[in-house]
Steps between C-alpha positions, in 0.01 A plus 500: 500500500178309560388680813466848357243423228323265740472781755378737228236249388380454857467876543315522167263221609437673834424831325260329256314335791473836678372666182233235443394516864472877474248463217260308723250763605429545865365784708602569857250782537174428679208725579567440869809717453263796463461504876850648520366810329157544658477727801234277660539124500123452499453696177332325207647502150312455174684463172368748244761482223789287374837569335587663726286375786284771656302439819223694664577513873197531724439474870316203646327747734224692313542798734863550397618670182656296219878504478515551124690298241803279480688440174773240458754541221855387430834665436844366417736483799861385529417129506182492294134606516369654820132540586390817674160586650383862503213588736301818431199672651170519314618815316816338368755652740777257592493398865747215519740298284619148584738259329308171485751280322853547366802307377765746615769457760330562838759761600392718204136487612609571858681811374185617319302452820760680711499797259115514511467491121139380508399788728593751227195398295246602767256765387581480128197476270481192278408714199851649507726194459770701325551695823572172678776403260644850479490611864586182690874435493660156489689393811877496461628148564168345396442675169345211307272402790375852564443565129295180488279626783459844339412344163244263654327779696492732198367230267238383750392858574449568131282189465293592808450856375369370169271259686360789706443706184753766594688689225850359458758646261611261227818322587786589264722221371792457737829591330824308524678617813868519411672659796858527621483150649420336166767701316774414751409129506491481119839673470649275768381185319621621158848595626526170691410295192757691292773469766436128536494428127814703425674369814556845648592362841630838618138619505390225738562691823349828372192308384481309828501829691246646255275199564538553874388863479238466222339160567570512871511830684310717250213278384509180710454290184730197526375186330335279762346153514161661577510676161581173324217327686264780397580442132453124532165549675387738224470817711613769257477871590373760248772548236460877469553555872769238563761529226783474753351177634482349151857608422626307804269198496463446123772704329787385722432123463464550123838674489655217704349243261632680191845559651527153649651660812361587842578869469287596801668318787856575393459854367211696656340314794477761780505240777801334342671839489470560875641152567799556273563840660508350848744231385726766347484709818591206725776376271419144607363225284453164666402196298348162569613164375380423149277215610335717767460789256342275239243364745429842648418638156204263485339697781387781269338254259310354795398849615386582146285186489350567842431867421320426172300215653381729781403765244299242304332343803386837637456666157705783646845614377564661840525150649816451293665816628771449758793701361608799714516738201225741609637485854830645378382738230162616638548427873187286481478134591373232733673400825689209347621722213636752750684209667616353168640823352776567760594131496554511123688832510725384785573167328588675175795667674662155500328301223467652155136537391376247753133577427545480123692174514289304746162659572375719213196336331519733199849391400405143390220636282725751322779244457246259352372768258859569392559126450183472289622796293839339436343167414249663262782692332710184457202308358427781253867513397504122452181513294638775276827311455318184397288695248815656349662157462210365293 
């Protein structure tokens, strides 16, 4: 009875430390990174404007023509802010786009590079930023990352056009983007809360399968430790464009706190669903000795600690990401994730939810939130009872 609250307090303390560390400002973007964008390494840059930073790019050789301008602006990627440099000619036509700094999982950026997203901006005039956002499509499998690049290029182009005195149409206020993804996630969360509260256990398997198809296969939106690290570091995406993200990262933990139950892992986790399915298919369920199982369950708390510490040290939520979720649902991952995924799936044929029980770093956080919710509810009940007795 003592270990559970102690574990919850340790997780709370770790999250507070990560949050405070995330508030310490630091910048990993240097002007030397501009050389990634310039077509000639010997080019000279002169800063002519700030917020966003605009540079005049000139040649060190007087006989050669100037390159033009370079504007650096930021967009919101999957893991946090990303800084993008847009190089134009002297007339304001985009020549090249480079990602200078990002906090996304490297495999997402690799996918953007492989799909030649940045090449689609070539030739577009900076005075037409709306064309950039409307005509350049996000890359499937790296939606947040590609939208961050598109937003940074469009915003920077608008600023450069105004600096050059070119006519730019006024930017309309961005509306709330409520799409099918947001609707399905909201419905899934509402039905899960109701089923959990009214103990409708017969709905567990239908909801588990719904979570597999909605949060997994359809939208690749399972809750990950990188998302938790992003919140703790203070990297919040625009609300109007990321309602689905806020439903999962803010709405779900709030529901767990109010319910006092970890409704995600048991009811709708897509990765948990595939593990349970494999166990059902095999018909085998091996178990370890209780003492071994108890010690093994400490592994995920250790992985959680390590993941959050790496995110804080590098100021990058992507450093915390090691789960093979995107590898399964978006066929996108690093080498070790491609090795890890089949190992987990194969093991789950014999051990029920082996990843969830021993390796998932999200599980301790959600269990701690549920424990805090139950404790808060009991304290409120006790306080009300004492007031009624007076």
